PAKE-406355 format. One line per 4 residues: number of its first residue (from 1); for each residue z, y, x of C-alpha. Coordinates in steps of 0.25 Angstrom, whole numbers. Layout:
! PAKE-406355
NUM> Z:Y:X ~ ...
This chain:
! PAKE-406355
1> 94:-242:-303 ~ 84:-231:-300 ~ 92:-219:-293 ~ 87:-204:-290
5> 91:-195:-280 ~ 87:-180:-281 ~ 87:-166:-274 ~ 86:-155:-284
9> 85:-140:-280 ~ 97:-131:-284 ~ 91:-119:-291 ~ 86:-118:-305
13> 72:-113:-300 ~ 68:-127:-293 ~ 78:-135:-300 ~ 70:-137:-314
17> 59:-141:-306 ~ 65:-152:-298 ~ 71:-156:-311 ~ 58:-159:-317
21> 55:-167:-305 ~ 67:-175:-303 ~ 65:-178:-318 ~ 50:-183:-315
25> 55:-191:-304 ~ 66:-199:-312 ~ 56:-200:-323 ~ 46:-207:-314
29> 57:-216:-306 ~ 63:-220:-317 ~ 78:-217:-312 ~ 90:-222:-317
33> 99:-212:-312 ~ 97:-198:-304 ~ 106:-192:-296 ~ 107:-176:-295
37> 111:-166:-285 ~ 126:-162:-286 ~ 126:-149:-296 ~ 112:-146:-296
41> 108:-138:-307 ~ 114:-126:-304 ~ 112:-118:-290 ~ 125:-122:-280
45> 136:-113:-284 ~ 144:-118:-272 ~ 136:-110:-261 ~ 145:-98:-261
49> 159:-97:-260 ~ 163:-90:-272 ~ 164:-95:-284 ~ 158:-90:-296
53> 161:-96:-309 ~ 151:-92:-318 ~ 140:-97:-306 ~ 150:-112:-308
57> 148:-109:-325 ~ 133:-108:-322 ~ 132:-120:-312 ~ 138:-127:-325
61> 131:-123:-336 ~ 117:-126:-327 ~ 122:-140:-326 ~ 125:-142:-340
65> 112:-136:-344 ~ 106:-146:-334 ~ 114:-158:-339 ~ 107:-157:-353
69> 95:-160:-345 ~ 98:-173:-338 ~ 91:-182:-350 ~ 80:-177:-341
73> 82:-187:-333 ~ 85:-198:-344 ~ 87:-209:-344 ~ 90:-210:-330
77> 105:-207:-326 ~ 109:-193:-319 ~ 120:-192:-309 ~ 124:-176:-304
81> 135:-167:-304 ~ 137:-153:-311 ~ 149:-143:-311 ~ 158:-141:-323
85> 169:-133:-327 ~ 182:-141:-331 ~ 191:-133:-337 ~ 194:-124:-325
89> 189:-132:-315 ~ 175:-132:-309 ~ 169:-146:-305 ~ 157:-153:-300
93> 155:-165:-309 ~ 147:-178:-305 ~ 140:-183:-318 ~ 132:-196:-324
97> 121:-193:-335 ~ 118:-204:-342 ~ 106:-204:-357 ~ 115:-211:-365
101> 129:-207:-360 ~ 127:-193:-354 ~ 134:-185:-345 ~ 146:-191:-339
105> 156:-183:-328 ~ 157:-193:-317 ~ 164:-185:-305 ~ 168:-173:-300
109> 167:-168:-286 ~ 179:-169:-278 ~ 177:-166:-264 ~ 170:-153:-263
113> 166:-143:-250 ~ 168:-130:-248 ~ 159:-122:-239 ~ 148:-115:-238
117> 138:-117:-248 ~ 147:-128:-253 ~ 159:-121:-258 ~ 162:-131:-268
121> 178:-132:-268 ~ 177:-116:-270 ~ 167:-118:-284 ~ 173:-130:-289
125> 187:-141:-290 ~ 188:-154:-285 ~ 186:-164:-294 ~ 195:-175:-299
129> 194:-184:-286 ~ 190:-195:-296 ~ 176:-205:-288 ~ 176:-216:-299
133> 163:-222:-301 ~ 155:-221:-313 ~ 148:-232:-319 ~ 135:-229:-329
137> 127:-240:-332 ~ 133:-250:-324 ~ 131:-241:-310 ~ 143:-236:-303
141> 141:-224:-297 ~ 151:-216:-289 ~ 150:-200:-287 ~ 151:-194:-272
145> 146:-178:-275 ~ 142:-172:-262 ~ 154:-170:-254 ~ 162:-181:-260
149> 151:-192:-253 ~ 160:-189:-239 ~ 172:-194:-245 ~ 167:-209:-245
153> 182:-216:-249 ~ 175:-212:-263 ~ 162:-221:-259 ~ 170:-231:-252
157> 178:-231:-267 ~ 165:-231:-275 ~ 160:-243:-268 ~ 171:-251:-271
161> 170:-247:-284 ~ 157:-253:-285 ~ 149:-240:-286 ~ 134:-242:-285
165> 131:-226:-284 ~ 136:-216:-275 ~ 130:-203:-280 ~ 131:-190:-273
169> 125:-178:-279 ~ 125:-166:-268 ~ 124:-153:-265 ~ 122:-154:-249
173> 113:-144:-240 ~ 101:-149:-230 ~ 110:-145:-219 ~ 118:-158:-222
177> 108:-168:-227 ~ 110:-180:-216 ~ 124:-180:-216 ~ 124:-182:-232
181> 115:-193:-231 ~ 124:-199:-221 ~ 136:-198:-232 ~ 127:-204:-244
185> 124:-216:-234 ~ 139:-217:-230 ~ 144:-218:-244 ~ 133:-229:-248
189> 137:-238:-237 ~ 152:-235:-239 ~ 152:-237:-255 ~ 139:-248:-256
193> 135:-238:-267 ~ 120:-232:-268 ~ 121:-216:-264 ~ 113:-206:-270
197> 113:-193:-268 ~ 106:-179:-274 ~ 106:-166:-269 ~ 101:-152:-270
201> 90:-147:-263 ~ 82:-135:-259 ~ 88:-122:-255 ~ 99:-112:-264
205> 97:-99:-267 ~ 107:-95:-253 ~ 100:-104:-244 ~ 106:-116:-247
209> 95:-127:-243 ~ 102:-141:-250 ~ 99:-154:-245 ~ 92:-162:-253
213> 92:-177:-248 ~ 96:-184:-261 ~ 97:-199:-257 ~ 99:-214:-262
217> 107:-222:-250 ~ 108:-237:-253 ~ 122:-244:-251 ~ 121:-255:-242
221> 119:-248:-229 ~ 119:-234:-232 ~ 103:-233:-233 ~ 96:-222:-238
225> 87:-225:-247 ~ 80:-211:-249 ~ 82:-197:-248 ~ 76:-184:-257
229> 70:-173:-250 ~ 63:-160:-254 ~ 49:-167:-255 ~ 55:-179:-263
233> 68:-173:-271 ~ 71:-185:-281 ~ 73:-199:-274 ~ 73:-213:-283
237> 77:-227:-279 ~ 79:-239:-287 ~ 93:-245:-281 ~ 98:-259:-284
241> 114:-256:-286 ~ 117:-270:-284 ~ 116:-267:-267 ~ 127:-257:-270
245> 134:-268:-277 ~ 133:-278:-265 ~ 133:-268:-255 ~ 150:-267:-261
249> 150:-279:-253 ~ 145:-277:-239 ~ 150:-269:-228 ~ 156:-259:-227
253> 158:-259:-241 ~ 166:-271:-241 ~ 178:-268:-231 ~ 191:-267:-237
257> 198:-252:-237
């Protein structure tokens, strides 16, 4: 299975350019699956603590417009997250999109930071706390959106339920890149699943420097198979899902709780 991770800049002026480059890469690589960063289609709303409902609605609308463009990536499966309004609740919803079946809501982000430039718990509410594998075309997928990667009990449970891929769409800064890569290696080793992550890149208005560094990590030893960079913002690897299946029966995955 050919999987693609990326880093996309988070402002309207550069996003269109990055998108066209991503399309060209995915077409050239004949990717089967593309992972997008966390809420990538509107400038990061949680950079300030003061919640503005009009800004949230604008982000929801921008993501809806961009979701209509996902067929440009077909026939690849596309995974990402977007802001939604669910009645009175504001949520960060993980999704899976496929050309033949359309959009599927897959997970709502549950663990939310609330600190300088990442005031997520102020801006939107926790999801339902459900961490259930999602199946598409025989592939078992587990969501751990950004901060959720640090709650490794879910990676362990995903592994016991046979997940092949852990997907971690991120919006994380340049200052903490090594820590995040270590987190990806940990959940891959804990679950026995390939860990994929895409992140926002570039610099936001206000000087927030994003970390980029999307990754693909293998499931046996947590070895990093590749990392994106500003110079090479797209990464594709051909992975063997049977490796993830075999990894479930080796250390430390087989050890009983």
